[in-house]
VOBA-1610 file (N, C-alpha, C; in pm, whole numbers, padded with zeros to 5 digits, always signed):
BEGIN
Met+00020-01283-01524Met-00062-01177-01464Met-00071-01059-01561Lys-00190-01036-01614Lys-00210-00928-01711Lys-00270-00807-01639Ile-00205-00692-01654Ile-00252-00568-01593Ile-00258-00461-01702Asn-00368-00389-01705Asn-00379-00275-01795Asn-00328-00149-01726Tyr-00232-00083-01789Tyr-00173+00037-01730Tyr-00221+00161-01804Pro-00232+00276-01734Pro-00205+00292-01592Pro-00312+00224-01505Leu-00267+00166-01396Leu-00355+00098-01303Leu-00391+00194-01190Ile-00520+00213-01166Ile-00567+00305-01062Ile-00588+00229-00932Leu-00515+00268-00828Leu-00529+00209-00696Leu-00638+00280-00616Asp-00666+00226-00499Asp-00755+00294-00406Asp-00679+00402-00330Gly-00742+00459-00230Gly-00676+00555-00142Gly-00660+00497-00004Gly-00651+00582+00096Gly-00628+00535+00232Gly-00748+00461+00288Leu-00726+00341+00339Leu-00833+00264+00401Leu-00875+00328+00533Ser-00777+00380+00607Ser-00808+00435+00739Ser-00903+00554+00731Asn-00878+00646+00638Asn-00965+00763+00633Asn-01104+00728+00580Ala-01114+00626+00494Ala-01245+00581+00449Ala-01325+00523+00566Leu-01256+00453+00654Leu-01322+00396+00772Leu-01358+00505+00873Glu-01266+00598+00892Glu-01293+00708+00986Glu-01410+00793+00939Lys-01421+00812+00809Lys-01533+00890+00756Lys-01666+00822+00785Arg-01662+00691+00799Arg-01782+00615+00833Arg-01805+00609+00984Gly-01721+00680+01060Gly-01744+00692+01203Gly-01665+00599+01292His-01566+00529+01237His-01489+00433+01316His-01367+00499+01379Asn-01346+00474+01506Asn-01231+00524+01579Asn-01116+00424+01565Leu-01007+00464+01504Leu-00896+00373+01478Leu-00775+00401+01567Asn-00798+00472+01676Asn-00688+00498+01771Asn-00662+00371+01851Asn-00596+00277+01785Asn-00574+00144+01837Asn-00442+00094+01781Lys-00370+00012+01857Lys-00241-00038+01810Lys-00254-00117+01681Leu-00371-00177+01659Leu-00392-00255+01538Leu-00444-00171+01422Trp-00479-00044+01449Trp-00525+00049+01347Trp-00643-00010+01270Thr-00638-00016+01137Thr-00752-00068+01061Thr-00779-00215+01092Ala-00677-00289+01131Ala-00693-00431+01162Ala-00776-00453+01288Ala-00800-00347+01365Ala-00882-00360+01486Ala-01026-00399+01453Leu-01068-00375+01329Leu-01205-00406+01289Leu-01220-00546+01232Leu-01111-00617+01214Leu-01117-00747+01147Leu-01201-00850+01222Lys-01201-00843+01351Lys-01273-00943+01430Lys-01421-00910+01444Asn-01452-00784+01469Asn-01589-00750+01509Asn-01668-00665+01411Asp-01606-00613+01307Asp-01681-00531+01212Asp-01625-00547+01071Gln-01632-00668+01021Gln-01578-00697+00889Gln-01655-00626+00778Glu-01784-00604+00799Glu-01864-00536+00698Glu-01814-00394+00674Ala-01761-00330+00779Ala-01708-00193+00764Ala-01592-00192+00666Ile-01507-00292+00673Ile-01393-00300+00581Ile-01441-00324+00438Ile-01539-00413+00422Ile-01595-00438+00289Ile-01651-00309+00230Gln-01725-00235+00310Gln-01786-00111+00262Gln-01681-00007+00224Ala-01573+00000+00301Ala-01465+00094+00269Ala-01400+00057+00135His-01379-00073+00113His-01328-00117-00018His-01425-00076-00129Leu-01553-00096-00105Leu-01653-00063-00207Leu-01656+00087-00237Asp-01631+00169-00136Asp-01625+00314-00159Asp-01527+00347-00270Tyr-01415+00278-00272Tyr-01313+00304-00374Tyr-01346+00237-00508Leu-01399+00116-00502Leu-01433+00047-00627Leu-01538+00126-00705Tyr-01636+00181-00636Tyr-01740+00257-00706Tyr-01689+00392-00757Gln-01573+00434-00708Gln-01512+00557-00758Gln-01410+00531-00869Gly-01395+00405-00907Gly-01309+00374-01021Gly-01177+00307-00990Ala-01151+00271-00864Ala-01028+00200-00832Ala-01028+00066-00904Gln-00917+00035-00968Gln-00903-00091-01040Gln-00826-00195-00960Cys-00777-00153-00845Cys-00704-00243-00756Cys-00724-00193-00613Ile-00764-00283-00523Ile-00778-00246-00383Ile-00673-00319-00301Ile-00626-00252-00197Ile-00521-00306-00110Ile-00587-00356+00019Thr-00551-00474+00061Thr-00617-00538+00175Thr-00587-00467+00307Ser-00662-00504+00408Ser-00650-00444+00542Ser-00546-00514+00628Ser-00448-00578+00565Ser-00346-00653+00639Ser-00222-00572+00672Tyr-00222-00442+00642Tyr-00105-00357+00668Tyr-00055-00372+00812Gln-00146-00367+00907Gln-00108-00376+01047Gln-00158-00506+01110Ala-00197-00600+01026Ala-00247-00729+01075Ala-00135-00833+01069Ser-00030-00809+01144Ser+00081-00906+01147Ser+00053-01014+01250Tyr+00113-01130+01230Tyr+00098-01241+01323Tyr+00148-01201+01462Lys+00261-01135+01466Lys+00319-01093+01593Lys+00231-00988+01661Gly+00182-00893+01585Gly+00099-00788+01642Gly-00034-00840+01694Leu-00096-00930+01620Leu-00226-00984+01661Leu-00215-01072+01785Thr-00111-01153+01792Thr-00096-01240+01910Thr-00058-01160+02034Glu+00025-01057+02017Glu+00059-00973+02132Glu-00062-00893+02179Tyr-00155-00866+02087Tyr-00276-00794+02123Tyr-00370-00881+02207Gly-00353-01013+02196Gly-00434-01103+02278Gly-00502-01217+02203Tyr-00495-01216+02071Tyr-00556-01325+01994Tyr-00469-01450+02002Asp-00532-01567+02003Asp-00454-01690+02000Asp-00399-01711+01859Tyr-00309-01807+01845Tyr-00239-01826+01717Tyr-00336-01856+01603Lys-00434-01943+01628Lys-00528-01980+01523Lys-00610-01861+01477Thr-00658-01781+01573Thr-00738-01665+01538Thr-00656-01563+01461Ala-00531-01542+01502Ala-00443-01448+01432Ala-00426-01489+01286Glu-00404-01617+01262Glu-00389-01665+01125Glu-00518-01647+01046Glu-00631-01674+01109Glu-00760-01658+01042Glu-00785-01513+01003Leu-00748-01420+01091Leu-00771-01279+01063Leu-00683-01228+00949Ile-00559-01276+00943Ile-00472-01235+00834Ile-00529-01284+00701Arg-00573-01409+00696Arg-00635-01461+00574Arg-00765-01387+00542Lys-00836-01348+00647Lys-00964-01281+00629Lys-00950-01148+00555Thr-00836-01082+00568Thr-00817-00953+00501Thr-00835-00967+00350Val-00787-01077+00293Val-00804-01099+00150Val-00948-01140+00119Glu-01006-01220+00205Glu-01144-01264+00184Glu-01240-01145+00182Leu-01216-01047+00268Leu-01302-00928+00271Leu-01287-00846+00144Ala-01164-00832+00097Ala-01142-00761-00030Ala-01208-00835-00145Ala-01198-00969-00144Ala-01259-01049-00249Ala-01411-01037-00246Glu-01468-01028-00127Glu-01612-01010-00116Glu-01655-00875-00172Ala-01576-00772-00146Ala-01606-00640-00202Ala-01601-00645-00355Val-01500-00710-00409Val-01488-00723-00555Val-01606-00802-00610Arg-01646-00907-00541Arg-01759-00989-00586Arg-01887-00904-00594Arg-01916-00829-00488Arg-02037-00746-00487Arg-02032-00641-00597Phe-01917-00581-00613Phe-01902-00476-00713Phe-01921-00531-00854Thr-01858-00642-00884Thr-01867-00698-01019Thr-02007-00748-01050Glu-02075-00801-00950Glu-02214-00845-00971Glu-02305-00726-01000Asp-02276-00613-00938Asp-02359-00494-00954Asp-02326-00419-01082Ile-02200-00390-01103Ile-02157-00304-01215Ile-02124-00382-01341Lys-02075-00505-01322Lys-02029-00588-01435Lys-01924-00515-01520Pro-01813-00477-01457Pro-01707-00406-01531Pro-01641-00497-01635Gln-01583-00435-01736Gln-01515-00514-01839Gln-01396-00589-01782Ile-01328-00526-01686Ile-01210-00587-01625Ile-01234-00601-01475Lys-01218-00718-01422Lys-01239-00742-01280Lys-01130-00673-01199Pro-01166-00598-01095Pro-01065-00532-01011Pro-00969-00632-00947Leu-00847-00587-00927Leu-00742-00669-00869Leu-00733-00647-00719Ile-00668-00743-00652Ile-00647-00734-00508Ile-00499-00743-00477Ala-00448-00645-00405Ala-00309-00646-00360Ala-00308-00675-00210Ala-00238-00779-00171Ala-00228-00815-00029Ala-00122-00729+00037Ser-00165-00644+00128Ser-00072-00553+00194Ser+00022-00627+00288Val+00150-00599+00272Val+00253-00644+00366Val+00317-00518+00423Gly+00274-00481+00542Gly+00324-00359+00602Gly+00462-00378+00662Pro+00530-00269+00694Pro+00665-00276+00750Pro+00664-00317+00897Tyr+00778-00354+00945Tyr+00795-00388+01087Tyr+00750-00271+01174Gly+00773-00150+01128Gly+00734-00031+01204Gly+00586-00021+01227Ala+00504-00079+01136Ala+00359-00076+01156Ala+00321-00159+01279Tyr+00388-00272+01296Tyr+00364-00356+01415Tyr+00401-00281+01543Lys+00510-00205+01539Lys+00553-00131+01657Lys+00455-00018+01691Ala+00384+00031+01590Ala+00283+00137+01608Ala+00339+00260+01678Asp+00464+00292+01647Asp+00529+00409+01708Asp+00577+00509+01603Gly+00532+00490+01479Gly+00573+00581+01372Gly+00709+00550+01312Ser+00770+00437+01349Ser+00906+00410+01300Ser+00911+00376+01152Glu+00794+00351+01090Glu+00795+00333+00944Glu+00827+00464+00874Tyr+00825+00576+00949Tyr+00862+00706+00893Tyr+01004+00745+00932Arg+01074+00652+00996Arg+01213+00677+01034Arg+01307+00566+00986Gly+01264+00443+00998Gly+01345+00330+00953Gly+01455+00293+01047Asn+01450+00341+01171Asn+01558+00318+01266Asn+01524+00201+01360Tyr+01508+00082+01302Tyr+01467-00033+01381Tyr+01576-00083+01477Ala+01700-00078+01432Ala+01814-00128+01512Ala+01793-00274+01550Ile+01756-00357+01452Ile+01740-00501+01473Ile+01811-00576+01362Ile+01838-00704+01385Ile+01910-00784+01286Ile+01813-00839+01182Asp+01869-00881+01068Asp+01788-00932+00958Asp+01697-01047+01000Glu+01748-01135+01085Glu+01671-01253+01125Glu+01540-01216+01193Val+01538-01106+01268Val+01415-01062+01333Val+01312-01018+01228Leu+01359-00945+01128Leu+01270-00902+01020Leu+01221-01021+00938Glu+01308-01117+00914Glu+01269-01236+00839Glu+01158-01312+00912Asp+01178-01334+01040Asp+01077-01406+01119Asp+00944-01330+01120Phe+00953-01199+01129Phe+00832-01116+01134Phe+00750-01130+01006His+00816-01122+00891His+00745-01121+00763His+00713-01261+00710Arg+00787-01361+00750Arg+00772-01495+00691Arg+00630-01549+00709Thr+00571-01530+00826Thr+00438-01585+00851Thr+00334-01521+00761Ser+00343-01392+00742Ser+00246-01325+00654Ser+00252-01380+00513Phe+00372-01399+00461Phe+00386-01456+00327Phe+00329-01597+00322Arg+00355-01675+00425Arg+00304-01812+00429Arg+00152-01813+00426Leu+00090-01725+00502Leu-00055-01724+00512Leu-00122-01665+00389Leu-00055-01572+00322Leu-00116-01502+00209Leu-00080-01562+00073Asn+00018-01651+00072Asn+00066-01707-00054Asn-00042-01780-00133Asp-00130-01849-00063Asp-00234-01927-00128Asp-00369-01855-00129Ser-00368-01727-00098Ser-00492-01650-00094Ser-00537-01611-00234Ala-00653-01546-00240Ala-00707-01501-00368Ala-00646-01370-00416Ala-00552-01314-00340Ala-00487-01189-00382Ala-00410-01211-00511Asp-00405-01109-00594Asp-00335-01119-00722Asp-00185-01101-00706Phe-00144-01020-00609Phe-00002-00997-00583Phe+00011-00929-00448Tyr+00135-00907-00406Tyr+00163-00841-00279Tyr+00190-00692-00299Ala+00149-00613-00201Ala+00191-00474-00192Ala+00278-00462-00068Cys+00408-00471-00085Cys+00502-00452+00027Cys+00523-00302+00038Glu+00458-00241+00136Glu+00443-00096+00132Glu+00493-00025+00256Thr+00522+00105+00232Thr+00573+00196+00336Thr+00703+00143+00396Ile+00788+00090+00311Ile+00915+00032+00357Ile+01015+00146+00378Pro+01066+00162+00502Pro+01148+00279+00533Pro+01298+00257+00524Ser+01342+00132+00504Ser+01486+00107+00509Ser+01526+00006+00403Ile+01648+00019+00354Ile+01697-00076+00256Ile+01718-00213+00320Gln+01746-00215+00449Gln+01758-00343+00519Gln+01629-00424+00506Glu+01515-00360+00535Glu+01388-00432+00528Glu+01354-00468+00383Ala+01388-00382+00289Ala+01362-00412+00148Ala+01441-00536+00104Lys+01564-00549+00149Lys+01645-00665+00113Lys+01590-00793+00175Val+01543-00783+00298Val+01482-00899+00364Val+01357-00943+00288Leu+01272-00847+00252Leu+01151-00879+00177Leu+01186-00940+00041Ala+01286-00885-00024Ala+01328-00937-00154Ala+01373-01082-00142Ser+01444-01114-00035Ser+01489-01251-00013Ser+01371-01346+00006Leu+01273-01305+00085Leu+01155-01388+00108Leu+01072-01404-00019Leu+01071-01301-00103Leu+00993-01306-00226Leu+01054-01397-00333Glu+01177-01438-00314Glu+01240-01527-00411Glu+01167-01659-00426Thr+01102-01704-00319Thr+01030-01831-00323Thr+00878-01811-00318Ser+00834-01689-00338Ser+00691-01659-00331Ser+00618-01710-00455Lys+00492-01749-00435Lys+00407-01789-00546Lys+00349-01668-00618Lys+00353-01554-00552Lys+00297-01432-00608Lys+00406-01330-00635Lys+00381-01244-00733Lys+00470-01132-00756Lys+00434-01019-00660Ala+00515-00914-00660Ala+00495-00807-00562Ala+00545-00675-00615Trp+00494-00568-00555Trp+00564-00441-00567Trp+00621-00407-00430Ile+00729-00331-00431Ile+00785-00277-00309Ile+00783-00125-00321Ser+00716-00061-00228Ser+00709+00085-00229Ser+00767+00140-00099Phe+00850+00241-00113Phe+00923+00298+00000Phe+00853+00422+00055Ser+00871+00445+00183Ser+00834+00575+00241Ser+00959+00662+00236Cys+00943+00782+00181Cys+01059+00868+00153Cys+01050+00999+00231Lys+01165+01050+00272Lys+01167+01172+00354Lys+01192+01298+00274Asp+01239+01283+00151Asp+01259+01399+00064Asp+01260+01351-00079Glu+01306+01435-00172Glu+01300+01401-00314Glu+01410+01305-00358Arg+01492+01259-00263Arg+01604+01172-00301Arg+01620+01050-00212His+01582+01057-00086His+01614+00953+00011His+01490+00885+00068Ile+01501+00754+00091Ile+01398+00688+00170Ile+01419+00726+00316Asn+01331+00683+00403Asn+01332+00738+00539Asn+01454+00702+00623Asp+01527+00598+00588Asp+01649+00568+00665Asp+01771+00643+00611Gly+01750+00725+00505Gly+01858+00805+00449Gly+01924+00747+00326Thr+01886+00626+00285Thr+01944+00564+00167Thr+01892+00631+00040Asp+01979+00651-00057Asp+01937+00705-00186Asp+01836+00610-00251Ile+01729+00665-00307Ile+01627+00582-00369Ile+01686+00505-00488Glu+01782+00564-00558Glu+01844+00493-00672Glu+01912+00364-00627Glu+01976+00367-00512Glu+02043+00247-00461Glu+01941+00137-00434Cys+01829+00175-00377Cys+01723+00077-00347Cys+01667+00017-00476Val+01638+00103-00573Val+01579+00056-00698Val+01677-00033-00774Glu+01802+00007-00777Glu+01902-00073-00848Glu+01912-00213-00789Tyr+01904-00224-00657Tyr+01912-00354-00591Tyr+01792-00442-00629Leu+01673-00383-00639Leu+01551-00460-00665Leu+01522-00481-00813Ser+01588-00408-00899Ser+01550-00403-01041Ser+01571-00534-01115Val+01649-00627-01060Val+01673-00755-01128Val+01595-00869-01064His+01513-00839-00964His+01440-00944-00892His+01327-00999-00979Pro+01320-01130-00999Pro+01219-01187-01088Pro+01076-01178-01037Asn+01056-01168-00906Asn+00920-01165-00851Asn+00873-01026-00809Ile+00955-00925-00833Ile+00915-00787-00806Ile+00885-00721-00940Phe+00756-00687-00963Phe+00719-00633-01093Phe+00709-00481-01093Ala+00708-00419-00974Ala+00698-00273-00967Ala+00771-00222-00844Ile+00827-00103-00855Ile+00900-00039-00747Ile+00852+00106-00739Gly+00845+00159-00618Gly+00803+00298-00609Gly+00797+00350-00469Leu+00694+00428-00441Leu+00684+00496-00312Leu+00538+00506-00271Asn+00519+00518-00141Asn+00385+00549-00088Asn+00401+00619+00045Cys+00290+00671+00095Cys+00288+00745+00222Cys+00404+00844+00231Thr+00419+00918+00124Thr+00527+01016+00108Thr+00464+01149+00070Asp+00524+01259+00115Asp+00475+01392+00083Asp+00469+01410-00069Pro+00354+01453-00122Pro+00339+01465-00268Pro+00436+01562-00334Gln+00489+01657-00259Gln+00581+01753-00320Gln+00710+01687-00369Tyr+00739+01566-00318Tyr+00863+01497-00356Tyr+00843+01396-00468Val+00720+01368-00504Val+00692+01253-00590Val+00751+01267-00730Glu+00735+01384-00791Glu+00782+01401-00929Glu+00932+01373-00941Ala+01010+01429-00850Ala+01155+01407-00853Ala+01189+01261-00824Leu+01115+01200-00732Leu+01140+01060-00698Leu+01109+00967-00816Ile+01003+00996-00890Ile+00971+00914-01007Ile+01087+00917-01106Lys+01141+01034-01130Lys+01252+01046-01226Lys+01373+00966-01180Arg+01401+00969-01050Arg+01514+00893-00997Arg+01488+00742-01005Ile+01366+00702-00973Ile+01331+00561-00981Ile+01340+00512-01126Lys+01287+00591-01217Lys+01285+00554-01359Lys+01425+00533-01414Ser+01521+00607-01363Ser+01658+00597-01414Ser+01724+00463-01381Lys+01670+00392-01282Lys+01732+00265-01239Lys+01636+00146-01245Ala+01513+00168-01285Ala+01411+00064-01270Ala+01414-00045-01376Lys+01491-00025-01483Lys+01496-00121-01594Lys+01355-00147-01646Asp+01310-00273-01644Asp+01177-00304-01699Asp+01068-00306-01594Lys+01098-00263-01472Lys+00998-00265-01366Lys+00899-00149-01383Lys+00775-00173-01345Lys+00675-00068-01343Lys+00700+00024-01224Ile+00645+00144-01231Ile+00664+00242-01123Ile+00529+00265-01055Val+00528+00246-00923Val+00407+00260-00844Val+00421+00378-00749Val+00320+00464-00746Val+00322+00579-00654Val+00183+00597-00594Tyr+00178+00606-00463Tyr+00054+00643-00394Tyr+00088+00719-00266Pro+00109+00849-00281Pro+00151+00934-00169Pro+00035+00968-00076Asn+00071+01028+00037Asn-00031+01083+00127Asn-00055+01230+00089Thr-00117+01306+00178Thr-00145+01445+00147Thr-00034+01541+00191Gly+00071+01486+00252Gly+00177+01572+00302Gly+00158+01612+00446Glu+00057+01555+00512Glu+00034+01586+00652Glu+00134+01512+00741Val+00145+01558+00865Val+00238+01498+00960Val+00161+01401+01051Tyr+00217+01281+01068Tyr+00149+01178+01146Tyr+00197+01177+01291Asp+00101+01172+01383Asp+00131+01162+01526Asp+00102+01019+01568Ala+00207+00941+01599Ala+00191+00799+01630Ala+00116+00777+01761Lys+00120+00874+01851Lys+00053+00857+01980Lys-00099+00869+01967Thr-00143+00969+01892Thr-00287+00993+01880Thr-00346+00930+01755Lys-00259+00876+01667Lys-00302+00816+01541Lys-00379+00919+01457Thr-00328+01042+01454Thr-00393+01150+01379Thr-00293+01220+01289Trp-00346+01298+01194Trp-00265+01372+01098Trp-00292+01521+01113Ser-00192+01602+01082Ser-00209+01746+01092Ser-00118+01818+00994Asp-00143+01948+00978Asp-00058+02035+00896Asp-00053+01991+00750Cys-00168+01987+00690Cys-00175+01948+00549Cys-00095+02044+00463Ser-00008+01991+00376Ser+00072+02075+00288Ser+00037+02055+00141Leu-00075+01986+00116Leu-00117+01961-00022Leu-00146+02094-00091Pro-00063+02135-00188Pro-00075+02270-00244Pro-00191+02288-00340His-00232+02183-00409His-00346+02193-00499His-00404+02054-00516Ser-00499+02040-00605Ser-00575+01916-00610Ser-00488+01796-00644Phe-00526+01685-00585Phe-00454+01559-00603Phe-00445+01520-00750Val-00554+01533-00822Val-00555+01486-00960Val-00464+01569-01049Lys-00448+01699-01021Lys-00356+01780-01102Lys-00212+01733-01084Met-00176+01699-00961Met-00042+01645-00939Met-00028+01507-01002Ala-00132+01427-00990Ala-00129+01292-01046Ala-00107+01294-01197Gln-00162+01395-01263Gln-00140+01408-01407Gln+00010+01420-01437Lys+00080+01500-01358Lys+00225+01516-01377Lys+00298+01386-01349Trp+00254+01312-01247Trp+00320+01186-01213Trp+00305+01084-01325Leu+00187+01081-01384Leu+00166+00991-01497Leu+00253+01032-01616Asp+00262+01162-01640Asp+00347+01211-01749Asp+00494+01178-01725Cys+00534+01174-01598Cys+00673+01143-01565Cys+00706+00995-01575Gly+00602+00910-01582Gly+00628+00768-01600Gly+00566+00675-01498Ala+00479+00727-01411Ala+00412+00637-01315Ala+00318+00544-01390Asp+00320+00416-01353Asp+00235+00315-01417Asp+00119+00272-01328Ile+00142+00277-01197Ile+00041+00237-01098Ile+00028+00355-01004Ile-00094+00406-00987Ile-00107+00531-00913Ile-00235+00532-00830Gly-00223+00585-00710Gly-00337+00595-00620Gly-00300+00687-00505Gly-00365+00666-00392Gly-00339+00750-00276Gly-00318+00667-00151Cys-00253+00727-00055Cys-00231+00662+00074Cys-00310+00742+00179Cys-00256+00757+00297Cys-00328+00820+00407Cys-00385+00958+00370Arg-00514+00975+00399Arg-00587+01099+00381Arg-00631+01127+00237Ile-00594+01040+00144Ile-00645+01051+00008Ile-00769+00962+00001Gly-00885+01022-00022Gly-01010+00950-00011Gly-01074+00913-00143Pro-01194+00852-00138Pro-01264+00806-00258Pro-01287+00916-00362Arg-01319+01038-00317Arg-01344+01146-00412Arg-01221+01172-00499Ser-01104+01175-00437Ser-00981+01200-00514Ser-00954+01087-00612Ile-00980+00963-00570Ile-00960+00850-00661Ile-01060+00857-00775Gly-01182+00902-00746Gly-01281+00919-00852Gly-01238+01021-00955Glu-01180+01131-00910Glu-01132+01235-01002Glu-01015+01181-01086Leu-00928+01104-01022Leu-00815+01046-01094Leu-00864+00947-01200Ser-00959+00863-01162Ser-01013+00765-01256Ser-01079+00833-01376Ala-01153+00939-01349Ala-01219+01012-01458Ala-01118+01072-01554Tyr-01009+01125-01497Tyr-00905+01183-01582Tyr-00841+01077-01671Val-00807+00962-01614Val-00743+00854-01692Val-00837+00804-01800Gln-00963+00789-01768Gln-01059+00746-01869Gln-01068+00846-01984Lys-01064+00974-01950Lys-01069+01079-02051Lys-00949+01072-02145Val-00832+01053-02086Val-00710+01042-02164Val-00713+00919-02253Asn-00759+00808-02200Asn-00765+00683-02277Asn-00859+00698-02396Lys-00972+00765-02377Lys-01066+00786-02486Lys-01007+00876-02595Ala-00931+00976-02550Ala-00871+01070-02646Ala-00764+01001-02731Asn-00701+00898-02671Asn-00596+00826-02746Asn-00652+00713-02828
//
């Protein structure tokens, strides 16, 4: 798998969809559109590709087998919808490449969201699942099985709030056909959301043969610079991935964000993150296509200067 670094990711899928007028106040969140409005997801992916994203993340974050079947879909339909998340991303890439004919074809990262996303109660920002490893293994195993043979280039195991879940994912990835990154949701400049030091998490994952990048996402941007330095100290040869949110507070009941703490433009902070050693960079919740476009323009400018 050849990747040109720095790799520019997309931003939040949910805000791109909401900007197009879609109400995502649903337990399935962005996955609520998988059955009845697939074109909306394709268009949201295209919004980012046309702004310079070199990798898009699929809409499978909250499309778990358990979540879809509990919502009312039968087993066959649930499996089809999970596979469909990659197919929709691939269709967006196909349309984009036919239109623009970029030198490098954009990549697809298959999102593997945390157990907390299925619960839809905000627990991915706390990590307090209070469940045994076997429950987490059963939850994630089906997604890996369904996505292993997909057209995705690798997995994005994202918004992971606990070292317990990271270890379970690492175990499942040992037999995966695809490589992956694991990105944590962090509560401050040192700890992931369950309170574990980020260095401990990185050190555990740094020798895994199928994990090519480690980092953070859906984390307040004010903590990112310090977190990159801590990750870099233990990451060995792994790449560093960062795609924070805007620093707003998430309300799990209303599925809304408030109290933005973003002190200045996203791209100015992103410049510092790249200087600190980030290799893969983008945005999470509330970071939209315009910000990714500004980031892409900056990286292109730097590349030309070098």
